PASE-511759 format. One line per field, with one value per residue: residue in three letters; residue number from 1; x, y, z of N, C-alpha, C, O in turn. Coordinates in nm, 3 decimals. Example, Ala and Ser with C-alpha at 12.3 -4.5 7.8 and 13.67 -1.06 7.14 Angstrom:
residu = [ALA:SER]
num = [1:2]
n_east = [1.319:1.285]
n_north = [-0.569:-0.225]
n_up = [0.780:0.708]
ca_east = [1.230:1.367]
ca_north = [-0.450:-0.106]
ca_up = [0.780:0.714]
c_east = [1.320:1.290]
c_north = [-0.330:0.003]
c_up = [0.780:0.787]
o_east = [1.424:1.341]
o_north = [-0.332:0.114]
o_up = [0.846:0.804]
//
This chain:
residu = [UNK:UNK:UNK:UNK:UNK:UNK:UNK:UNK:UNK:UNK:UNK:UNK:UNK:UNK:UNK:UNK:UNK:UNK:UNK:UNK:UNK:UNK:UNK:UNK:UNK:UNK:UNK:UNK:UNK:UNK:UNK:UNK:UNK:UNK:UNK:UNK:UNK:UNK:UNK:UNK:UNK:UNK:UNK:UNK:UNK:UNK:UNK:UNK:UNK:UNK:UNK:UNK:UNK:UNK:UNK:UNK:UNK:UNK:UNK:UNK:UNK:UNK:UNK:UNK:UNK:UNK:UNK:UNK:UNK:UNK:UNK:UNK:UNK:UNK:UNK:UNK:UNK:UNK:UNK:UNK:UNK:UNK:UNK:UNK:UNK:UNK:UNK:UNK:UNK:UNK:UNK:UNK:UNK:UNK:UNK:UNK:UNK:UNK:UNK:UNK:UNK:UNK:UNK:UNK:UNK:UNK:UNK:UNK:UNK:UNK:UNK:UNK:UNK:UNK:UNK:UNK:UNK:UNK:UNK:UNK:UNK:UNK:UNK:UNK:UNK:UNK:UNK:UNK:UNK:UNK:UNK:UNK:UNK:UNK:UNK:UNK:UNK:UNK:UNK:UNK:UNK:UNK:UNK:UNK:UNK:UNK:UNK:UNK:UNK:UNK:UNK:UNK:UNK:UNK:UNK:UNK:UNK:UNK:UNK:UNK:UNK:UNK:UNK:UNK:UNK:UNK:UNK:UNK:UNK:UNK:UNK:UNK:UNK:UNK:UNK:UNK:UNK:UNK:UNK:UNK:UNK:UNK:UNK:UNK:UNK:UNK:UNK:UNK:UNK:UNK:UNK:UNK:UNK:UNK:UNK:UNK:UNK:UNK:UNK:UNK:UNK:UNK:UNK:UNK:UNK:UNK:UNK:UNK:UNK:UNK:UNK:UNK:UNK:UNK:UNK:UNK:UNK:UNK:UNK:UNK:UNK:UNK:UNK:UNK:UNK:UNK:UNK:UNK]
num = [1:2:3:4:5:6:7:8:9:10:11:12:13:14:15:16:17:18:19:20:21:22:23:24:25:26:27:28:29:30:31:32:33:34:35:36:37:38:39:40:41:42:43:44:45:46:47:48:49:50:51:52:53:54:55:56:57:58:59:60:61:62:63:64:65:66:67:68:69:70:71:72:73:74:75:76:77:78:79:80:81:82:83:84:85:86:87:88:89:90:91:92:93:94:95:96:97:98:99:100:101:102:103:104:105:106:107:108:109:110:111:112:113:114:115:116:117:118:119:120:121:122:123:124:125:126:127:128:129:130:131:132:133:134:135:136:137:138:139:140:141:142:143:144:145:146:147:148:149:150:151:152:153:154:155:156:157:158:159:160:161:162:163:164:165:166:167:168:169:170:171:172:173:174:175:176:177:178:179:180:181:182:183:184:185:186:187:188:189:190:191:192:193:194:195:196:197:198:199:200:201:202:203:204:205:206:207:208:209:210:211:212:213:214:215:216:217:218:219:220:221:222:223:224:225:226:227:228]
n_east = [-25.154:-25.092:-25.265:-25.330:-25.427:-25.354:-25.297:-25.270:-25.138:-25.176:-25.130:-25.292:-25.508:-25.660:-25.614:-25.733:-25.606:-25.638:-25.391:-25.255:-25.047:-24.994:-25.033:-24.921:-24.790:-24.834:-24.554:-24.231:-24.202:-24.468:-24.582:-24.437:-24.538:-24.811:-24.789:-24.718:-24.895:-25.050:-25.312:-25.630:-25.891:-26.209:-26.113:-26.075:-25.942:-25.688:-25.570:-25.314:-25.245:-25.325:-25.288:-25.304:-25.491:-25.440:-25.347:-25.561:-25.754:-25.643:-25.646:-25.921:-25.988:-25.853:-26.012:-26.078:-26.300:-26.381:-26.234:-26.063:-25.941:-25.700:-25.582:-25.370:-25.391:-25.626:-25.649:-25.537:-25.731:-25.951:-25.863:-25.828:-26.095:-26.210:-26.066:-26.151:-26.413:-26.392:-26.294:-26.489:-26.515:-26.660:-26.642:-26.462:-26.381:-26.313:-26.114:-26.027:-25.727:-25.444:-25.217:-25.311:-25.531:-25.790:-25.898:-25.926:-26.036:-26.054:-25.994:-25.805:-25.775:-25.563:-25.304:-25.192:-24.925:-24.739:-24.523:-24.391:-24.043:-23.820:-23.514:-23.425:-23.303:-23.424:-23.765:-23.937:-24.202:-24.495:-24.589:-24.367:-24.160:-23.968:-23.866:-23.563:-23.404:-23.548:-23.726:-23.942:-24.225:-24.247:-24.163:-24.365:-24.588:-24.533:-24.515:-24.773:-24.924:-24.976:-25.184:-25.397:-25.437:-25.588:-25.543:-25.298:-25.320:-25.189:-24.923:-24.823:-24.536:-24.297:-23.939:-23.683:-23.336:-23.205:-23.288:-23.234:-23.267:-23.222:-23.291:-23.568:-23.633:-23.534:-23.693:-23.953:-23.923:-23.881:-24.130:-24.269:-24.361:-24.396:-24.176:-24.163:-24.009:-24.143:-24.077:-23.815:-23.637:-23.493:-23.398:-23.307:-23.162:-23.373:-23.431:-23.463:-23.334:-23.075:-23.003:-22.966:-22.774:-22.516:-22.581:-22.733:-22.533:-22.401:-22.564:-22.617:-22.736:-22.785:-22.775:-22.656:-22.601:-22.404:-22.505:-22.435:-22.391:-22.288:-22.469:-22.626:-22.816:-23.100:-23.202:-23.493:-23.693:-23.976:-24.172:-24.358:-24.535:-24.648:-24.896:-24.869]
n_north = [19.588:19.796:20.055:20.301:20.597:20.697:20.951:20.960:21.099:21.020:20.999:21.220:21.161:21.165:20.957:20.779:20.570:20.302:20.173:19.875:19.719:19.453:19.409:19.437:19.748:20.039:20.061:20.182:20.054:19.980:20.233:20.311:20.133:20.216:20.480:20.437:20.279:20.166:20.272:20.186:20.179:20.042:19.783:19.442:19.355:19.196:19.210:19.085:18.964:19.179:19.323:19.619:19.710:19.922:19.927:19.815:20.007:20.228:20.118:20.101:20.374:20.455:20.371:20.100:19.838:19.628:19.498:19.228:19.148:18.979:18.793:18.610:18.655:18.696:18.910:19.112:19.128:19.211:19.463:19.582:19.583:19.775:19.995:20.017:20.090:20.343:20.493:20.496:20.296:20.075:19.876:19.670:19.344:19.140:18.853:18.552:18.361:18.169:18.299:18.225:18.071:18.171:18.255:18.054:17.962:18.189:18.467:18.764:19.113:19.252:19.187:19.279:19.286:19.296:19.117:18.954:18.991:18.974:18.829:18.550:18.304:18.250:18.279:18.582:18.818:18.706:18.880:19.004:18.823:18.640:18.384:18.177:18.278:18.496:18.477:18.309:18.357:18.549:18.422:18.230:18.390:18.499:18.267:18.160:18.357:18.355:18.171:18.308:18.541:18.724:18.710:18.936:19.050:19.202:19.176:19.339:19.379:19.412:19.395:19.360:19.444:19.277:19.021:18.951:19.106:19.051:18.783:18.782:18.916:18.726:18.496:18.587:18.618:18.351:18.255:18.349:18.614:18.951:19.197:19.500:19.786:19.976:20.152:20.276:20.262:20.332:20.247:20.291:20.038:19.900:19.843:19.560:19.457:19.548:19.392:19.144:19.179:19.068:18.806:18.852:18.951:18.725:18.595:18.467:18.618:18.864:19.221:19.539:19.887:20.165:20.475:20.834:20.885:20.661:20.460:20.141:20.049:19.929:19.847:19.884:19.751:19.809:19.598:19.547:19.289:19.146:18.932:18.705]
n_up = [6.773:6.507:6.358:6.116:5.938:5.613:5.369:5.027:4.726:4.402:4.059:4.027:4.181:4.501:4.767:5.041:5.292:5.513:5.709:5.814:6.051:6.004:5.743:5.407:5.334:5.115:4.915:4.797:4.548:4.495:4.455:4.230:4.039:4.041:3.945:3.686:3.544:3.245:3.012:3.132:3.058:3.049:3.089:3.206:3.501:3.694:4.017:4.170:4.477:4.663:4.903:5.081:4.905:4.739:4.466:4.331:4.380:4.243:3.983:3.938:3.944:3.720:3.520:3.481:3.395:3.561:3.856:3.989:4.297:4.475:4.764:4.990:5.252:5.500:5.669:5.515:5.310:5.458:5.540:5.288:5.203:5.370:5.281:5.017:5.065:5.198:4.996:4.814:4.613:4.391:4.202:4.247:4.326:4.597:4.666:4.836:4.852:4.722:4.494:4.165:4.230:4.316:4.076:3.889:3.636:3.482:3.257:3.182:3.087:3.183:3.418:3.732:3.954:4.255:4.374:4.675:4.736:4.900:4.958:5.149:5.379:5.624:5.709:5.644:5.721:5.545:5.349:5.246:5.205:4.974:4.948:4.939:4.727:4.659:4.449:4.462:4.459:4.259:4.013:3.986:3.948:3.693:3.531:3.553:3.433:3.153:3.110:3.216:3.081:2.819:2.459:2.359:2.605:2.908:3.141:3.428:3.597:3.852:3.912:4.148:4.183:4.357:4.319:4.063:3.782:3.512:3.498:3.516:3.276:3.093:3.154:3.094:2.820:2.742:2.795:2.588:2.585:2.473:2.567:2.744:2.897:3.150:3.355:3.570:3.879:4.206:4.543:4.888:5.103:5.348:5.703:5.735:5.506:5.545:5.761:5.643:5.454:5.405:5.336:5.103:4.939:4.859:4.682:4.358:4.146:4.253:4.280:4.372:4.463:4.586:4.721:4.713:4.975:5.072:5.126:5.086:4.798:4.615:4.280:4.069:3.813:3.615:3.443:3.140:3.011:2.723:2.609:2.345]
ca_east = [-25.169:-25.088:-25.343:-25.335:-25.481:-25.264:-25.354:-25.173:-25.174:-25.119:-25.194:-25.394:-25.614:-25.634:-25.659:-25.718:-25.579:-25.614:-25.271:-25.245:-24.908:-24.981:-25.067:-24.819:-24.828:-24.782:-24.409:-24.173:-24.234:-24.611:-24.608:-24.381:-24.639:-24.929:-24.760:-24.684:-24.992:-25.103:-25.456:-25.710:-26.032:-26.296:-26.042:-26.100:-25.809:-25.658:-25.467:-25.273:-25.178:-25.365:-25.241:-25.394:-25.590:-25.407:-25.340:-25.698:-25.820:-25.589:-25.697:-26.060:-25.992:-25.800:-26.114:-26.103:-26.441:-26.396:-26.107:-26.061:-25.824:-25.685:-25.473:-25.369:-25.410:-25.761:-25.631:-25.520:-25.859:-26.035:-25.814:-25.860:-26.239:-26.233:-26.009:-26.243:-26.531:-26.368:-26.263:-26.610:-26.487:-26.765:-26.623:-26.354:-26.425:-26.205:-26.120:-25.923:-25.659:-25.304:-25.186:-25.422:-25.638:-25.924:-25.944:-25.874:-26.082:-26.083:-25.890:-25.811:-25.705:-25.439:-25.270:-25.099:-24.879:-24.615:-24.501:-24.283:-23.915:-23.707:-23.447:-23.375:-23.320:-23.525:-23.885:-23.983:-24.348:-24.533:-24.612:-24.242:-24.062:-23.972:-23.791:-23.418:-23.346:-23.638:-23.805:-24.038:-24.357:-24.230:-24.161:-24.497:-24.677:-24.506:-24.547:-24.917:-24.993:-25.022:-25.314:-25.501:-25.442:-25.638:-25.445:-25.256:-25.332:-25.062:-24.881:-24.739:-24.462:-24.165:-23.833:-23.575:-23.205:-23.157:-23.331:-23.191:-23.354:-23.205:-23.361:-23.708:-23.637:-23.513:-23.809:-24.065:-23.896:-23.903:-24.275:-24.322:-24.416:-24.324:-24.142:-24.127:-23.977:-24.228:-24.018:-23.694:-23.619:-23.401:-23.430:-23.209:-23.194:-23.436:-23.373:-23.458:-23.232:-22.944:-22.975:-22.927:-22.691:-22.409:-22.644:-22.768:-22.409:-22.355:-22.658:-22.557:-22.792:-22.814:-22.697:-22.693:-22.496:-22.398:-22.530:-22.329:-22.370:-22.235:-22.578:-22.658:-22.944:-23.140:-23.271:-23.617:-23.743:-24.116:-24.191:-24.488:-24.522:-24.768:-24.920:-24.883]
ca_north = [19.602:19.938:20.097:20.445:20.637:20.779:21.011:20.958:21.162:20.941:21.021:21.323:21.112:21.165:20.827:20.756:20.430:20.249:20.090:19.782:19.675:19.315:19.408:19.505:19.887:20.091:20.075:20.255:19.981:19.994:20.364:20.311:20.066:20.300:20.598:20.402:20.189:20.215:20.297:20.072:20.206:19.929:19.656:19.347:19.358:19.114:19.261:18.960:18.998:19.321:19.393:19.724:19.740:20.047:19.916:19.792:20.138:20.305:20.058:20.145:20.516:20.472:20.335:19.957:19.798:19.545:19.453:19.120:19.167:18.858:18.788:18.491:18.703:18.746:19.042:19.205:19.146:19.291:19.601:19.629:19.609:19.905:20.100:20.034:20.161:20.484:20.560:20.487:20.209:19.975:19.775:19.580:19.225:19.080:18.707:18.491:18.244:18.180:18.324:18.223:17.980:18.231:18.290:17.936:17.948:18.322:18.537:18.908:19.201:19.293:19.139:19.364:19.220:19.339:19.002:18.966:18.957:18.977:18.697:18.514:18.166:18.248:18.348:18.712:18.820:18.653:18.982:19.055:18.716:18.577:18.260:18.186:18.365:18.609:18.460:18.202:18.400:18.623:18.331:18.167:18.490:18.509:18.141:18.143:18.468:18.324:18.103:18.396:18.663:18.716:18.744:19.076:19.095:19.250:19.156:19.447:19.309:19.470:19.307:19.434:19.393:19.178:18.887:18.927:19.167:18.981:18.655:18.810:18.943:18.598:18.408:18.640:18.584:18.207:18.234:18.408:18.748:19.068:19.265:19.641:19.845:20.092:20.248:20.236:20.338:20.274:20.284:20.244:19.924:19.924:19.771:19.416:19.426:19.570:19.277:19.025:19.228:18.971:18.695:18.900:18.968:18.594:18.542:18.472:18.720:18.988:19.337:19.664:19.988:20.257:20.613:20.929:20.883:20.530:20.372:20.044:20.073:19.833:19.900:19.814:19.770:19.773:19.535:19.518:19.169:19.136:18.796:18.694]
ca_up = [6.627:6.473:6.244:6.098:5.808:5.532:5.249:4.919:4.599:4.293:3.928:4.042:4.269:4.645:4.816:5.184:5.319:5.645:5.702:5.926:6.066:5.960:5.600:5.328:5.306:4.988:4.919:4.683:4.425:4.475:4.398:4.094:3.956:4.030:3.864:3.547:3.482:3.117:3.004:3.179:3.028:3.014:3.097:3.314:3.561:3.812:4.107:4.235:4.602:4.669:5.024:5.129:4.801:4.673:4.320:4.284:4.383:4.130:3.859:3.924:3.912:3.584:3.422:3.465:3.400:3.680:3.912:4.087:4.382:4.557:4.861:5.074:5.388:5.529:5.728:5.403:5.243:5.546:5.531:5.153:5.197:5.435:5.196:4.904:5.114:5.228:4.869:4.730:4.499:4.388:4.096:4.285:4.399:4.674:4.675:4.917:4.796:4.683:4.352:4.070:4.272:4.320:3.940:3.819:3.497:3.427:3.182:3.206:2.994:3.248:3.551:3.804:4.076:4.321:4.462:4.773:4.674:4.993:4.959:5.282:5.422:5.730:5.663:5.688:5.703:5.414:5.247:5.191:5.185:4.842:4.946:4.954:4.624:4.636:4.328:4.485:4.415:4.133:3.897:3.973:3.889:3.549:3.465:3.549:3.369:3.017:3.117:3.265:3.000:2.682:2.357:2.370:2.742:2.961:3.279:3.480:3.703:3.883:3.964:4.211:4.141:4.454:4.278:3.926:3.681:3.384:3.504:3.481:3.131:3.024:3.173:3.016:2.680:2.725:2.802:2.464:2.603:2.423:2.692:2.745:3.028:3.173:3.448:3.644:4.002:4.304:4.680:4.985:5.186:5.477:5.817:5.712:5.407:5.606:5.847:5.564:5.343:5.378:5.264:4.969:4.861:4.812:4.584:4.223:4.056:4.326:4.241:4.436:4.451:4.699:4.682:4.745:5.120:5.108:5.165:4.982:4.731:4.512:4.163:4.032:3.677:3.598:3.311:3.078:2.929:2.641:2.562:2.199]
c_east = [-25.179:-25.169:-25.340:-25.390:-25.381:-25.341:-25.244:-25.227:-25.101:-25.199:-25.305:-25.511:-25.570:-25.697:-25.632:-25.702:-25.567:-25.497:-25.262:-25.103:-24.886:-25.016:-24.963:-24.864:-24.781:-24.633:-24.361:-24.212:-24.382:-24.643:-24.553:-24.479:-24.757:-24.907:-24.739:-24.778:-25.040:-25.254:-25.535:-25.858:-26.103:-26.227:-26.086:-25.963:-25.802:-25.545:-25.428:-25.189:-25.202:-25.315:-25.343:-25.504:-25.556:-25.405:-25.477:-25.775:-25.774:-25.642:-25.841:-26.068:-25.937:-25.893:-26.140:-26.252:-26.472:-26.256:-26.133:-25.932:-25.813:-25.575:-25.485:-25.390:-25.552:-25.755:-25.613:-25.652:-25.955:-25.995:-25.847:-26.008:-26.272:-26.180:-26.094:-26.363:-26.505:-26.329:-26.376:-26.586:-26.587:-26.744:-26.502:-26.411:-26.304:-26.225:-26.001:-25.860:-25.518:-25.290:-25.311:-25.538:-25.776:-25.982:-25.910:-25.912:-26.108:-25.963:-25.914:-25.742:-25.570:-25.426:-25.166:-25.055:-24.750:-24.578:-24.390:-24.152:-23.797:-23.642:-23.390:-23.396:-23.428:-23.645:-23.903:-24.136:-24.386:-24.545:-24.484:-24.142:-24.078:-23.895:-23.641:-23.353:-23.436:-23.735:-23.918:-24.178:-24.349:-24.238:-24.297:-24.598:-24.658:-24.547:-24.698:-24.991:-25.049:-25.161:-25.427:-25.506:-25.505:-25.523:-25.423:-25.280:-25.194:-25.044:-24.790:-24.670:-24.328:-24.065:-23.725:-23.442:-23.150:-23.194:-23.299:-23.287:-23.344:-23.275:-23.509:-23.723:-23.626:-23.635:-23.929:-24.047:-23.922:-24.052:-24.347:-24.402:-24.332:-24.301:-24.102:-24.089:-24.060:-24.161:-23.897:-23.688:-23.517:-23.440:-23.324:-23.257:-23.266:-23.372:-23.359:-23.348:-23.091:-22.905:-22.922:-22.837:-22.580:-22.463:-22.675:-22.643:-22.360:-22.448:-22.606:-22.607:-22.822:-22.721:-22.747:-22.577:-22.501:-22.423:-22.417:-22.300:-22.317:-22.340:-22.608:-22.799:-22.973:-23.211:-23.403:-23.653:-23.890:-24.137:-24.338:-24.466:-24.652:-24.781:-24.942:-25.005]
c_north = [19.750:19.966:20.249:20.474:20.729:20.838:21.020:21.034:21.089:20.963:21.126:21.282:21.123:21.040:20.817:20.606:20.405:20.152:20.007:19.728:19.532:19.298:19.489:19.646:19.929:20.120:20.162:20.187:19.988:20.126:20.376:20.245:20.159:20.419:20.566:20.300:20.249:20.233:20.171:20.085:20.081:19.793:19.574:19.317:19.264:19.181:19.144:18.991:19.144:19.394:19.493:19.759:19.861:20.036:19.887:19.924:20.224:20.252:20.100:20.290:20.546:20.415:20.188:19.927:19.721:19.502:19.339:19.135:19.049:18.876:18.660:18.526:18.756:18.884:19.148:19.232:19.230:19.438:19.661:19.663:19.745:20.019:20.123:20.117:20.308:20.564:20.549:20.408:20.093:19.864:19.686:19.466:19.160:18.929:18.654:18.372:18.275:18.198:18.316:18.132:18.046:18.264:18.176:17.931:18.082:18.379:18.687:18.985:19.245:19.227:19.232:19.289:19.283:19.230:19.026:18.917:18.967:18.839:18.666:18.366:18.158:18.330:18.485:18.709:18.782:18.760:19.039:18.945:18.647:18.448:18.285:18.280:18.483:18.591:18.357:18.237:18.468:18.531:18.264:18.263:18.496:18.382:18.121:18.247:18.434:18.261:18.199:18.531:18.634:18.741:18.896:19.134:19.124:19.215:19.272:19.392:19.378:19.361:19.394:19.366:19.288:19.036:18.858:18.981:19.093:18.846:18.672:18.835:18.812:18.507:18.458:18.611:18.438:18.173:18.298:18.537:18.848:19.159:19.410:19.683:19.973:20.196:20.187:20.321:20.272:20.322:20.227:20.118:19.972:19.839:19.622:19.379:19.447:19.452:19.157:19.063:19.129:18.851:18.735:18.908:18.837:18.534:18.567:18.589:18.853:19.100:19.458:19.761:20.077:20.400:20.705:20.938:20.748:20.432:20.271:20.064:19.962:19.907:19.824:19.851:19.727:19.725:19.533:19.400:19.145:18.995:18.793:18.611]
c_up = [6.591:6.347:6.237:5.960:5.739:5.415:5.144:4.798:4.487:4.166:3.935:4.129:4.415:4.704:4.965:5.209:5.468:5.633:5.830:5.931:6.019:5.811:5.524:5.293:5.168:5.001:4.803:4.552:4.393:4.406:4.257:3.997:3.932:3.937:3.717:3.483:3.349:3.123:3.042:3.143:2.977:3.022:3.219:3.375:3.681:3.890:4.197:4.360:4.636:4.792:5.074:5.030:4.717:4.520:4.260:4.280:4.266:3.998:3.833:3.880:3.773:3.478:3.401:3.479:3.527:3.724:4.009:4.165:4.479:4.661:4.942:5.221:5.407:5.593:5.619:5.333:5.326:5.540:5.395:5.141:5.259:5.348:5.072:4.946:5.134:5.104:4.769:4.601:4.501:4.286:4.120:4.367:4.466:4.684:4.754:4.845:4.752:4.533:4.265:4.111:4.272:4.182:3.843:3.671:3.429:3.351:3.192:3.094:3.051:3.385:3.610:3.929:4.125:4.421:4.563:4.714:4.769:4.998:5.097:5.309:5.529:5.686:5.726:5.686:5.560:5.308:5.189:5.155:5.050:4.834:4.948:4.852:4.589:4.521:4.343:4.432:4.278:4.012:3.877:3.912:3.738:3.475:3.451:3.467:3.232:3.017:3.149:3.195:2.864:2.585:2.359:2.510:2.801:3.109:3.317:3.604:3.728:3.920:4.025:4.180:4.237:4.413:4.131:3.822:3.548:3.383:3.471:3.332:3.053:3.035:3.094:2.868:2.651:2.726:2.684:2.487:2.525:2.542:2.668:2.886:3.044:3.261:3.516:3.771:4.093:4.443:4.774:5.057:5.314:5.585:5.789:5.613:5.463:5.694:5.770:5.446:5.308:5.300:5.120:4.881:4.801:4.706:4.442:4.140:4.126:4.282:4.321:4.424:4.575:4.649:4.732:4.895:5.168:5.155:5.053:4.929:4.631:4.398:4.142:3.888:3.675:3.455:3.271:2.984:2.856:2.586:2.412:2.164]
o_east = [-25.268:-25.144:-25.347:-25.398:-25.331:-25.438:-25.138:-25.348:-24.979:-25.321:-25.401:-25.603:-25.455:-25.818:-25.520:-25.777:-25.497:-25.505:-25.262:-25.044:-24.772:-25.026:-24.920:-24.967:-24.696:-24.592:-24.441:-24.250:-24.420:-24.720:-24.612:-24.500:-24.799:-24.995:-24.741:-24.745:-25.067:-25.316:-25.508:-25.940:-26.063:-26.279:-26.128:-25.877:-25.896:-25.437:-25.502:-25.076:-25.108:-25.301:-25.456:-25.600:-25.636:-25.456:-25.505:-25.852:-25.855:-25.680:-25.878:-26.145:-25.970:-25.858:-26.215:-26.321:-26.574:-26.170:-26.215:-25.823:-25.906:-25.486:-25.595:-25.406:-25.593:-25.845:-25.668:-25.683:-26.031:-26.080:-25.889:-26.044:-26.354:-26.240:-26.107:-26.408:-26.585:-26.330:-26.362:-26.632:-26.597:-26.820:-26.446:-26.481:-26.205:-26.336:-25.889:-25.931:-25.477:-25.345:-25.406:-25.634:-25.873:-26.100:-25.871:-25.827:-26.177:-25.848:-26.028:-25.662:-25.476:-25.524:-25.065:-25.138:-24.662:-24.600:-24.302:-24.149:-23.682:-23.706:-23.316:-23.497:-23.514:-23.629:-23.886:-24.193:-24.317:-24.516:-24.489:-24.047:-24.187:-23.860:-23.596:-23.259:-23.403:-23.819:-23.982:-24.243:-24.435:-24.312:-24.339:-24.684:-24.756:-24.607:-24.745:-25.108:-25.158:-25.244:-25.542:-25.571:-25.476:-25.417:-25.519:-25.261:-25.094:-25.138:-24.693:-24.735:-24.252:-24.103:-23.680:-23.436:-23.057:-23.138:-23.333:-23.378:-23.445:-23.315:-23.569:-23.814:-23.701:-23.677:-24.000:-24.144:-23.979:-24.095:-24.470:-24.499:-24.210:-24.396:-24.019:-24.132:-24.049:-24.186:-23.879:-23.729:-23.462:-23.506:-23.260:-23.377:-23.226:-23.272:-23.254:-23.277:-22.999:-22.787:-22.844:-22.826:-22.553:-22.397:-22.648:-22.648:-22.286:-22.414:-22.557:-22.528:-22.877:-22.604:-22.868:-22.468:-22.592:-22.369:-22.318:-22.197:-22.304:-22.307:-22.615:-22.892:-22.881:-23.269:-23.419:-23.644:-23.925:-24.121:-24.428:-24.389:-24.756:-24.688:-25.024:-25.034]
o_north = [19.819:19.906:20.317:20.385:20.825:20.779:21.079:21.032:21.094:20.949:21.121:21.360:21.095:21.019:20.843:20.525:20.476:20.057:20.062:19.696:19.492:19.186:19.595:19.663:19.862:20.197:20.208:20.254:20.000:20.130:20.442:20.294:20.180:20.454:20.655:20.241:20.368:20.212:20.063:20.009:20.021:19.696:19.629:19.259:19.255:19.204:19.110:19.037:19.224:19.516:19.456:19.828:19.901:20.124:19.931:19.949:20.287:20.330:20.131:20.325:20.648:20.410:20.152:19.984:19.743:19.475:19.351:19.135:19.023:18.961:18.607:18.437:18.850:18.966:19.258:19.347:19.310:19.527:19.776:19.762:19.820:20.126:20.236:20.204:20.392:20.687:20.587:20.448:20.020:19.767:19.631:19.488:19.129:18.882:18.704:18.291:18.391:18.120:18.390:18.117:17.982:18.297:18.201:17.898:18.086:18.345:18.732:18.930:19.271:19.214:19.262:19.235:19.319:19.247:19.110:18.813:18.968:18.742:18.746:18.309:18.070:18.440:18.502:18.605:18.819:18.736:19.115:18.971:18.600:18.405:18.399:18.352:18.562:18.677:18.323:18.154:18.447:18.560:18.243:18.221:18.497:18.390:18.071:18.228:18.478:18.294:18.174:18.625:18.531:18.788:18.973:19.254:19.076:19.223:19.300:19.361:19.399:19.250:19.491:19.246:19.216:18.940:18.751:18.910:19.073:18.799:18.587:18.782:18.790:18.448:18.378:18.583:18.404:18.075:18.302:18.564:18.832:19.196:19.439:19.621:20.065:20.316:20.065:20.437:20.167:20.425:20.127:20.094:20.070:19.771:19.564:19.281:19.372:19.417:19.078:18.988:19.109:18.801:18.660:18.876:18.837:18.432:18.675:18.654:18.944:19.078:19.477:19.724:20.066:20.441:20.658:20.992:20.724:20.331:20.311:20.093:19.907:20.013:19.712:19.967:19.621:19.801:19.519:19.410:19.125:18.944:18.868:18.590]
o_up = [6.640:6.242:6.339:5.876:5.798:5.368:5.168:4.772:4.479:4.165:3.858:4.149:4.448:4.694:5.010:5.153:5.540:5.555:5.940:5.828:5.996:5.762:5.570:5.227:5.108:5.088:4.721:4.456:4.276:4.310:4.172:3.886:3.818:3.859:3.632:3.380:3.341:3.227:2.990:3.194:2.877:2.966:3.321:3.309:3.760:3.835:4.290:4.349:4.638:4.788:5.106:5.065:4.633:4.451:4.148:4.187:4.198:3.910:3.720:3.791:3.713:3.360:3.311:3.564:3.592:3.641:4.100:4.106:4.555:4.647:4.961:5.305:5.339:5.574:5.628:5.301:5.273:5.536:5.386:5.077:5.206:5.342:5.026:4.872:5.093:5.106:4.652:4.494:4.600:4.283:4.025:4.466:4.400:4.709:4.741:4.785:4.745:4.454:4.288:4.036:4.231:4.171:3.729:3.588:3.328:3.377:3.209:3.018:2.976:3.459:3.546:4.001:4.046:4.541:4.539:4.648:4.723:5.038:5.154:5.266:5.525:5.631:5.847:5.653:5.465:5.191:5.093:5.080:5.016:4.724:4.957:4.885:4.499:4.497:4.245:4.368:4.192:3.917:3.763:3.834:3.663:3.368:3.349:3.435:3.196:2.933:3.112:3.242:2.802:2.625:2.360:2.531:2.749:3.189:3.248:3.704:3.634:3.955:3.963:4.154:4.201:4.466:4.080:3.778:3.480:3.277:3.405:3.268:2.958:2.936:3.034:2.797:2.547:2.666:2.679:2.416:2.513:2.612:2.582:2.983:2.964:3.244:3.520:3.770:4.060:4.459:4.743:5.070:5.377:5.562:5.817:5.633:5.431:5.702:5.822:5.349:5.189:5.210:5.026:4.762:4.702:4.647:4.412:4.071:4.065:4.251:4.335:4.382:4.657:4.546:4.786:4.936:5.288:5.217:4.937:5.005:4.570:4.417:4.191:3.848:3.727:3.359:3.353:2.889:2.919:2.523:2.359:2.046]
//
């Protein structure tokens, strides 16, 4: 089991993280979310699928009153607990469970989530696998958000182009959210995506492009969905 400590600089904060090879590490999309979170002063925040705990730590440092951070992986929660400790974060509560189960009757001012979106027939590690079309967890996060947001509460959710950015926009509209785009980015395919590139190419809503070096790249849009 590979563990190491990384130091990240985000939003002017220096954050130390213990990274475990069996826990989802801060990714390009994680950092895009962190760099573009809106004002969190005095807000009650849910970090759904916290992984290493990085977004919960950022939410705390951006002024959240309290953060509930959940994960279905006990290893992730153990790693997140150590990261909270070494960053002197005291207002984050870690809870074990799938999606909204740990917060069944609670409502929040903001929900932050970076769900797994790798599309594949064969399962990848849970922290990255999003089902055959990549939307297995993503859609559940959006559908469940209305129940757990106060009026005018916000869901911060990314979508990569491999799973259909327009499908996320459409579903959020059908759920009666007011939708804004907070950020846009792109990144090259990693090893896992290169292995399944032929499969991805056959997905109806998948989209990617090639950079100037001929490397395949995916796009990502960071959405803010406001509950009416």
